[in-house]
N, C-alpha and C positions, 0 to 999 in steps of 0.2 A: 108456137111461141112460149119456146121454155128458157123462161130468164130466170136467172138466177140472183136473187136478191144477198147482196153480200152486209153482214150485220157486222156493225164494230164491237169489240169483244168493250167493255169498261173494266179497267183495274190500274193499280199504281203499277208506276216504274220502280226500278228498283231504287234506282236514286231518288226517288221522290220516298221511298221507304226510311233510305239511309239518311238523307237530310231530316227528316221527323223525328228519328232515334237521335242523332244528334243533336238537335233542338230539344228534344225531352233529358239528355244528359245533361248541359247547360244549365237546365232548368232549375234539375234536381243537386247539383252541383252549389248552386245559387243559395236554395234554401234548406235544404241540411243542416248547415253550419246555424242557420239560424233557428230553426228546429230546437238544435241542440242548448242553445242560448236560453231560449226560453224555457226550457225546460230547467236547468241549471238557476236562474233566476226564479222559479216558482218554488224551487225547493228549498231556497234561500228563505223567502218568503213564510214560507210555513214554519221555518224554523225561526224566526224572527215572530211569529204568531203564538207557537209555542214558548218561545222564551217570555214573550207578553203574559201568556196564560200562567206560565209557573210564579212569575214573578207577583201577579196580583194576589195568586193563592199564599205565596208564602207571608205577602205583607198581611192580609188578613190574619193570618195567623199570629204574625207578630202583634199586629192591634187588638188583637181579641186576647193578646197573652200566653197564648196557650206554645208560643215561643220566645223568650226568655232575653230580651240584650244580657251580656253577660262582658266581662273585663276583658276577652280574646275572641277574634270572630270567630264563626263557625262556618264550616262547611262541608255540602254534601255534594257526592258527584254519582249523579245519574247513568248507569251504561244498561245494555241488556243485560246483566247480570246482577249481582248482588251490589245495591248502594253502599257507599262507603263514607262514613258518617265524622268527622273532627268538631267536637265539643258541642253537640247536640245532646241531651236527656235522650230515656229510650222512648220517653212520651213525648217528646218533640218528632224523634225518629220515625215514631208511629204516625203522628198528625202530617208529617209530608210525606212519608211512603204512601198514606193512604191519598192525599191531594193530588198528586203528581202521578199515579198510579195510570191516568187513565191518557196522559200527554205521549203522542207518538218521539221516539227515540228519533236523532236528528235526521233530515233528509239530506243537507246538503253536503257534498263531495267534501271527504277528509274529515268531517263530523263525527264525533264517536260518543260523545258524553254531554251532558248537561251540567254545569258546577253553579252549584246556590250558593252563597255567601251574602251570611246576616254579620254586617261592620257592628264592630265593637260596642259600646253603648248605645248608639242611634240607633240601633236597629235598621236602617238602611239595608235594601236587598240588593244585591246582584246578580243577574243569572247570565251564563255565558256557554255557548258552546265548548268543545275545549277538543284535540286532536294533539296530534304529535309536533304539528305546527303551531307560531301563535296563533290566540285568539280571533275565530273564524268573525262571529257575533257576538256583541257585547251591549247588554242595556243596561242602564246603574239610573238609581232613582238622584 
């Protein structure tokens, strides 16, 4: 009695594999743009936090009269290179540079620098990211 027992091979067919790959491609096509939007939004939020940090620091410098209001706006532009100052004294420049030295460069797409402006005689502080297009983020007092 010689009986041959046939074992069924268990495997996926080519069509099943193609269907699974197609479903994975559809899910990826939906998910990838969402991830890039989340990443871009997080960069903008990081810049807003940096702007708030810079603003509070400069406001403290104005409050303790390290930076004195004057008859003209004072402006400082920070980038990865040397900061540019307009209207600040050397002592004020040193104070701002030291206070802002730990702040990260802008992360948002297109943002290149931070611009700090101390307004005329009031001492109000404006901080914004700047680039070649109009201002992306701005927080004023």
